[in-house]
C-alpha atoms as an extended CHARMM CRD file, in Angstrom:
* protein
*
        53  EXT
         1         1  UNK       CA              8.4510000000      118.0100000000      -28.6660000000  PROA      1               0.0000000000
         2         2  UNK       CA             10.0530000000      117.1230000000      -25.3550000000  PROA      2               0.0000000000
         3         3  UNK       CA              8.0880000000      116.2180000000      -22.2490000000  PROA      3               0.0000000000
         4         4  UNK       CA              9.3220000000      115.3680000000      -18.7700000000  PROA      4               0.0000000000
         5         5  UNK       CA              7.7330000000      112.9990000000      -16.2960000000  PROA      5               0.0000000000
         6         6  UNK       CA              8.7540000000      112.1100000000      -12.7650000000  PROA      6               0.0000000000
         7         7  UNK       CA              8.3190000000      108.7170000000      -11.1640000000  PROA      7               0.0000000000
         8         8  UNK       CA              7.4180000000      109.4660000000       -7.5220000000  PROA      8               0.0000000000
         9         9  UNK       CA              3.9850000000      110.8940000000       -8.3620000000  PROA      9               0.0000000000
        10        10  UNK       CA              3.4360000000      108.6390000000      -11.3520000000  PROA      10              0.0000000000
        11        11  UNK       CA              3.6120000000      111.1380000000      -14.2170000000  PROA      11              0.0000000000
        12        12  UNK       CA              6.5560000000      109.2950000000      -15.8090000000  PROA      12              0.0000000000
        13        13  UNK       CA              4.5340000000      106.1240000000      -16.2570000000  PROA      13              0.0000000000
        14        14  UNK       CA              1.6040000000      108.0490000000      -17.7280000000  PROA      14              0.0000000000
        15        15  UNK       CA              3.9470000000      109.7830000000      -20.1710000000  PROA      15              0.0000000000
        16        16  UNK       CA              5.4730000000      106.4560000000      -21.2300000000  PROA      16              0.0000000000
        17        17  UNK       CA              2.0230000000      104.9250000000      -21.7080000000  PROA      17              0.0000000000
        18        18  UNK       CA              0.8240000000      107.8840000000      -23.7770000000  PROA      18              0.0000000000
        19        19  UNK       CA              3.9380000000      107.7110000000      -25.9590000000  PROA      19              0.0000000000
        20        20  UNK       CA              3.5600000000      103.9630000000      -26.5460000000  PROA      20              0.0000000000
        21        21  UNK       CA             -0.1580000000      104.2280000000      -27.2420000000  PROA      21              0.0000000000
        22        22  UNK       CA              0.3130000000      106.9730000000      -29.8360000000  PROA      22              0.0000000000
        23        23  UNK       CA              3.3110000000      105.4260000000      -31.6160000000  PROA      23              0.0000000000
        24        24  UNK       CA              2.5300000000      104.7250000000      -35.2740000000  PROA      24              0.0000000000
        25        25  UNK       CA              5.7440000000      103.4180000000      -36.8210000000  PROA      25              0.0000000000
        26        26  UNK       CA              8.3340000000      102.2550000000      -34.2910000000  PROA      26              0.0000000000
        27        27  UNK       CA              9.2810000000      102.1330000000      -30.6400000000  PROA      27              0.0000000000
        28        28  UNK       CA             12.8490000000      102.0130000000      -29.3950000000  PROA      28              0.0000000000
        29        29  UNK       CA             13.0050000000      101.2380000000      -25.7020000000  PROA      29              0.0000000000
        30        30  UNK       CA             16.1000000000      100.7410000000      -23.6250000000  PROA      30              0.0000000000
        31        31  UNK       CA             15.9540000000       99.9840000000      -19.9420000000  PROA      31              0.0000000000
        32        32  UNK       CA             17.5890000000       97.7090000000      -17.4470000000  PROA      32              0.0000000000
        33        33  UNK       CA             14.2020000000       96.5520000000      -16.2220000000  PROA      33              0.0000000000
        34        34  UNK       CA             10.6520000000       97.6810000000      -15.6360000000  PROA      34              0.0000000000
        35        35  UNK       CA              7.8770000000       96.2530000000      -13.5380000000  PROA      35              0.0000000000
        36        36  UNK       CA              4.7770000000       97.9940000000      -14.7980000000  PROA      36              0.0000000000
        37        37  UNK       CA              2.1190000000       95.5580000000      -16.1160000000  PROA      37              0.0000000000
        38        38  UNK       CA              0.4600000000       98.5250000000      -17.8530000000  PROA      38              0.0000000000
        39        39  UNK       CA              3.6170000000       99.2440000000      -19.8530000000  PROA      39              0.0000000000
        40        40  UNK       CA              3.8940000000       95.5710000000      -20.8200000000  PROA      40              0.0000000000
        41        41  UNK       CA              0.2660000000       95.5610000000      -22.0090000000  PROA      41              0.0000000000
        42        42  UNK       CA              0.7780000000       98.7950000000      -23.9720000000  PROA      42              0.0000000000
        43        43  UNK       CA              3.8950000000       97.3960000000      -25.7020000000  PROA      43              0.0000000000
        44        44  UNK       CA              2.0780000000       94.1730000000      -26.6350000000  PROA      44              0.0000000000
        45        45  UNK       CA             -0.8400000000       96.1990000000      -27.9860000000  PROA      45              0.0000000000
        46        46  UNK       CA              1.4950000000       98.3840000000      -30.0440000000  PROA      46              0.0000000000
        47        47  UNK       CA              3.2060000000       95.3240000000      -31.5160000000  PROA      47              0.0000000000
        48        48  UNK       CA             -0.1540000000       93.8180000000      -32.4130000000  PROA      48              0.0000000000
        49        49  UNK       CA             -1.2010000000       96.9680000000      -34.2670000000  PROA      49              0.0000000000
        50        50  UNK       CA              1.9780000000       96.7660000000      -36.3740000000  PROA      50              0.0000000000
        51        51  UNK       CA              4.4000000000       99.0660000000      -34.6010000000  PROA      51              0.0000000000
        52        52  UNK       CA              8.0050000000       97.9560000000      -35.2000000000  PROA      52              0.0000000000
        53        53  UNK       CA             10.0130000000       97.2700000000      -32.0570000000  PROA      53              0.0000000000
C-alpha cells in the first residue's frame, strides 16, 4: 500500500516511524540528512531486532 505524509504538521515523521517500527526484514533509507532523534532511535531499535539495513 502507499501512504502519504506531510512534514509541516508532522504526519510525515509519524509515517516514517510507523514504517520503521513495523519493518521485519529490511529497511532501505536514502536521504541527504535528517535531524529527528526519534527516527534515529527507531532505526537503532530496528537494527537491534535484526532488521537488515
